[in-house]
C-alpha positions as YAML, in Angstrom:
chain: A
units: angstrom
residues:
- id: 1
  name: MET
  ca: [8.21, -13.75, -7.03]
- id: 2
  name: ALA
  ca: [5.70, -12.47, -9.50]
- id: 3
  name: LYS
  ca: [6.56, -14.85, -12.24]
- id: 4
  name: ASP
  ca: [3.24, -16.60, -12.42]
- id: 5
  name: ARG
  ca: [1.19, -13.34, -12.52]
- id: 6
  name: ASP
  ca: [2.36, -9.98, -12.35]
- id: 7
  name: HIS
  ca: [1.56, -8.67, -8.96]
- id: 8
  name: VAL
  ca: [1.07, -4.89, -8.87]
- id: 9
  name: VAL
  ca: [2.18, -3.01, -5.83]
- id: 10
  name: ALA
  ca: [0.70, 0.60, -5.34]
- id: 11
  name: VAL
  ca: [3.16, 2.74, -3.29]
- id: 12
  name: PHE
  ca: [1.59, 5.78, -1.88]
- id: 13
  name: ASN
  ca: [4.25, 8.02, -0.09]
- id: 14
  name: SER
  ca: [4.96, 11.74, 0.15]
- id: 15
  name: SER
  ca: [8.62, 11.43, -0.67]
- id: 16
  name: ARG
  ca: [9.96, 11.10, -4.16]
- id: 17
  name: ASP
  ca: [13.27, 9.60, -2.97]
- id: 18
  name: THR
  ca: [11.30, 6.97, -1.17]
- id: 19
  name: THR
  ca: [8.91, 6.04, -4.01]
- id: 20
  name: ASP
  ca: [11.89, 5.90, -6.39]
- id: 21
  name: MET
  ca: [13.73, 3.41, -3.92]
- id: 22
  name: LEU
  ca: [10.69, 1.25, -3.45]
- id: 23
  name: ARG
  ca: [10.08, 1.19, -6.94]
- id: 24
  name: GLU
  ca: [13.50, -0.18, -7.69]
- id: 25
  name: VAL
  ca: [13.33, -2.74, -4.73]
- id: 26
  name: PHE
  ca: [10.02, -4.06, -5.68]
- id: 27
  name: GLU
  ca: [10.81, -4.30, -9.31]
- id: 28
  name: HIS
  ca: [13.97, -6.29, -8.58]
- id: 29
  name: HIS
  ca: [11.68, -8.61, -6.69]
- id: 30
  name: GLY
  ca: [9.42, -9.19, -9.72]
- id: 31
  name: PHE
  ca: [6.46, -6.75, -8.84]
- id: 32
  name: VAL
  ca: [5.09, -4.30, -11.02]
- id: 33
  name: VAL
  ca: [5.01, -0.93, -9.29]
- id: 34
  name: VAL
  ca: [2.68, 2.16, -9.55]
- id: 35
  name: THR
  ca: [3.22, 5.09, -7.35]
- id: 36
  name: ALA
  ca: [1.38, 8.10, -6.28]
- id: 37
  name: PHE
  ca: [2.12, 10.95, -3.87]
- id: 38
  name: THR
  ca: [-0.12, 11.22, -0.71]
- id: 39
  name: ASN
  ca: [-0.34, 14.90, -1.11]
- id: 40
  name: GLU
  ca: [-1.66, 14.57, -4.72]
- id: 41
  name: LEU
  ca: [-4.13, 11.79, -3.66]
- id: 42
  name: ARG
  ca: [-5.31, 14.07, -0.78]
- id: 43
  name: ASP
  ca: [-5.60, 17.12, -3.09]
- id: 44
  name: GLY
  ca: [-7.56, 15.13, -5.84]
- id: 45
  name: GLU
  ca: [-4.63, 15.68, -8.36]
- id: 46
  name: THR
  ca: [-4.31, 11.98, -8.56]
- id: 47
  name: ASP
  ca: [-7.70, 10.20, -8.95]
- id: 48
  name: LEU
  ca: [-7.64, 7.27, -6.64]
- id: 49
  name: GLU
  ca: [-10.40, 5.30, -8.41]
- id: 50
  name: SER
  ca: [-8.97, 5.59, -11.94]
- id: 51
  name: LEU
  ca: [-5.46, 4.56, -10.62]
- id: 52
  name: ILE
  ca: [-6.91, 1.37, -8.79]
- id: 53
  name: ARG
  ca: [-9.09, 0.55, -11.76]
- id: 54
  name: GLN
  ca: [-6.14, 1.06, -14.35]
- id: 55
  name: HIS
  ca: [-3.56, -1.01, -12.36]
- id: 56
  name: ARG
  ca: [-5.54, -3.37, -10.06]
- id: 57
  name: PRO
  ca: [-2.95, -3.39, -7.24]
- id: 58
  name: SER
  ca: [-2.48, -6.73, -5.41]
- id: 59
  name: VAL
  ca: [-1.22, -4.55, -2.26]
- id: 60
  name: ILE
  ca: [-1.12, -1.05, -1.33]
- id: 61
  name: VAL
  ca: [2.04, 0.14, 0.54]
- id: 62
  name: TYR
  ca: [0.93, 3.30, 2.37]
- id: 63
  name: ASP
  ca: [3.24, 5.59, 4.46]
- id: 64
  name: ILE
  ca: [1.56, 7.27, 7.52]
- id: 65
  name: ALA
  ca: [4.10, 10.27, 7.97]
- id: 66
  name: LEU
  ca: [3.69, 13.79, 9.15]
- id: 67
  name: PRO
  ca: [1.15, 15.18, 9.37]
- id: 68
  name: TYR
  ca: [-0.14, 12.05, 10.96]
- id: 69
  name: GLU
  ca: [-3.62, 13.16, 11.21]
- id: 70
  name: ALA
  ca: [-4.01, 14.16, 7.88]
- id: 71
  name: ASN
  ca: [-2.25, 10.85, 6.35]
- id: 72
  name: TRP
  ca: [-4.41, 8.79, 8.83]
- id: 73
  name: ARG
  ca: [-7.62, 10.53, 7.21]
- id: 74
  name: LEU
  ca: [-6.44, 9.77, 3.75]
- id: 75
  name: PHE
  ca: [-5.76, 6.21, 4.72]
- id: 76
  name: GLN
  ca: [-9.14, 5.70, 5.97]
- id: 77
  name: HIS
  ca: [-10.50, 7.47, 2.87]
- id: 78
  name: ILE
  ca: [-8.70, 4.97, 0.48]
- id: 79
  name: ARG
  ca: [-9.42, 1.94, 2.55]
- id: 80
  name: ALA
  ca: [-12.94, 2.63, 2.79]
- id: 81
  name: ALA
  ca: [-13.21, 3.27, -1.06]
- id: 82
  name: PRO
  ca: [-15.26, 0.39, -2.79]
- id: 83
  name: ILE
  ca: [-12.59, -0.01, -5.35]
- id: 84
  name: CYS
  ca: [-10.13, -0.81, -2.81]
- id: 85
  name: GLU
  ca: [-12.28, -3.58, -1.08]
- id: 86
  name: GLY
  ca: [-10.31, -6.64, -0.36]
- id: 87
  name: VAL
  ca: [-7.05, -4.93, -1.19]
- id: 88
  name: PRO
  ca: [-4.33, -5.56, 1.60]
- id: 89
  name: PHE
  ca: [-2.40, -2.67, 3.12]
- id: 90
  name: VAL
  ca: [1.12, -2.47, 4.30]
- id: 91
  name: LEU
  ca: [1.43, 0.48, 6.36]
- id: 92
  name: THR
  ca: [4.89, 2.20, 7.29]
- id: 93
  name: THR
  ca: [5.16, 4.53, 10.05]
- id: 94
  name: THR
  ca: [7.41, 5.93, 12.85]
- id: 95
  name: ASN
  ca: [4.50, 5.62, 15.22]
- id: 96
  name: VAL
  ca: [3.62, 1.86, 15.13]
- id: 97
  name: ALA
  ca: [2.11, 1.67, 18.59]
- id: 98
  name: GLN
  ca: [-0.42, 4.31, 17.73]
- id: 99
  name: VAL
  ca: [-1.27, 3.00, 14.19]
- id: 100
  name: GLN
  ca: [-1.82, -0.45, 15.83]
- id: 101
  name: LYS
  ca: [-4.21, 0.99, 18.32]
- id: 102
  name: VAL
  ca: [-6.20, 2.88, 15.75]
- id: 103
  name: ALA
  ca: [-6.09, 0.36, 13.02]
- id: 104
  name: GLY
  ca: [-6.59, -2.71, 15.14]
- id: 105
  name: ALA
  ca: [-3.40, -4.73, 15.90]
- id: 106
  name: ASP
  ca: [-5.12, -8.05, 14.67]
- id: 107
  name: GLU
  ca: [-6.61, -6.58, 11.34]
- id: 108
  name: PRO
  ca: [-5.78, -9.22, 8.86]
- id: 109
  name: MET
  ca: [-5.63, -6.87, 5.88]
- id: 110
  name: ILE
  ca: [-3.21, -4.61, 7.36]
- id: 111
  name: GLU
  ca: [0.55, -5.26, 8.11]
- id: 112
  name: ILE
  ca: [2.31, -2.42, 9.98]
- id: 113
  name: LEU
  ca: [6.00, -1.93, 9.84]
- id: 114
  name: GLY
  ca: [7.97, 0.59, 11.72]
- id: 115
  name: LYS
  ca: [10.45, 3.01, 10.27]
- id: 116
  name: PRO
  ca: [13.19, 2.98, 9.46]
- id: 117
  name: TYR
  ca: [12.16, -0.33, 8.07]
- id: 118
  name: ASP
  ca: [14.23, -3.19, 6.95]
- id: 119
  name: LEU
  ca: [13.63, -3.51, 3.20]
- id: 120
  name: GLY
  ca: [13.76, -7.32, 3.36]
- id: 121
  name: LEU
  ca: [11.09, -7.44, 5.95]
- id: 122
  name: LEU
  ca: [8.96, -4.79, 3.68]
- id: 123
  name: VAL
  ca: [9.34, -7.05, 0.61]
- id: 124
  name: GLU
  ca: [8.46, -10.20, 2.57]
- id: 125
  name: ALA
  ca: [5.30, -8.52, 3.88]
- id: 126
  name: VAL
  ca: [4.29, -7.19, 0.51]
- id: 127
  name: THR
  ca: [4.94, -10.72, -0.92]
- id: 128
  name: GLN
  ca: [2.92, -12.41, 1.80]
- id: 129
  name: ALA
  ca: [-0.03, -9.80, 1.35]
- id: 130
  name: ALA
  ca: [0.15, -10.41, -2.56]
- id: 131
  name: GLN
  ca: [-0.04, -14.10, -1.94]
- id: 132
  name: ARG
  ca: [-2.96, -13.85, 0.34]
- id: 133
  name: ARG
  ca: [-4.68, -11.56, -2.13]
- id: 134
  name: ALA
  ca: [-4.24, -14.04, -4.97]
- id: 135
  name: VAL
  ca: [-5.70, -16.75, -2.75]
- id: 136
  name: THR
  ca: [-8.83, -14.84, -1.85]
- id: 137
  name: HIS
  ca: [-9.34, -12.65, -4.89]
- id: 138
  name: GLU
  ca: [-7.86, -12.61, -8.38]
- id: 139
  name: THR
  ca: [-8.24, -8.77, -8.86]
- id: 140
  name: PRO
  ca: [-10.11, -5.91, -7.06]
- id: 141
  name: THR
  ca: [-13.73, -5.62, -7.54]
- id: 142
  name: SER
  ca: [-15.06, -3.15, -10.03]
- id: 143
  name: PRO
  ca: [-18.01, -1.01, -9.17]
...
């Protein structure tokens, strides 16, 4: 998929097993993958701005897991960061209805997938988001 230009997928998740599995799946489909643990982003152990500036992701896959409120606040913080302007998100969650309600079901920069998710659908959602991103922006803006 990413043969014409290496599309970078940033995977933000709390589970090492999940990030390892998603890395393998996305790399198999031609993506370059960078990962960060949500607790490290929240605690400042991983610097969001540096990570985004260095890797310039085409898409961010973000898991809204327990604790939902803390992970939702972190998502809002990431989405509002100027360095992430225009970067589409694919959100995964067990609570799709609530996330659609608070995110806006028709938000064009957010795709929401329920868990457990079908890996084929996840790859398809990421691929489509990366393609939309490539059409609208070459890379994320730098401050």
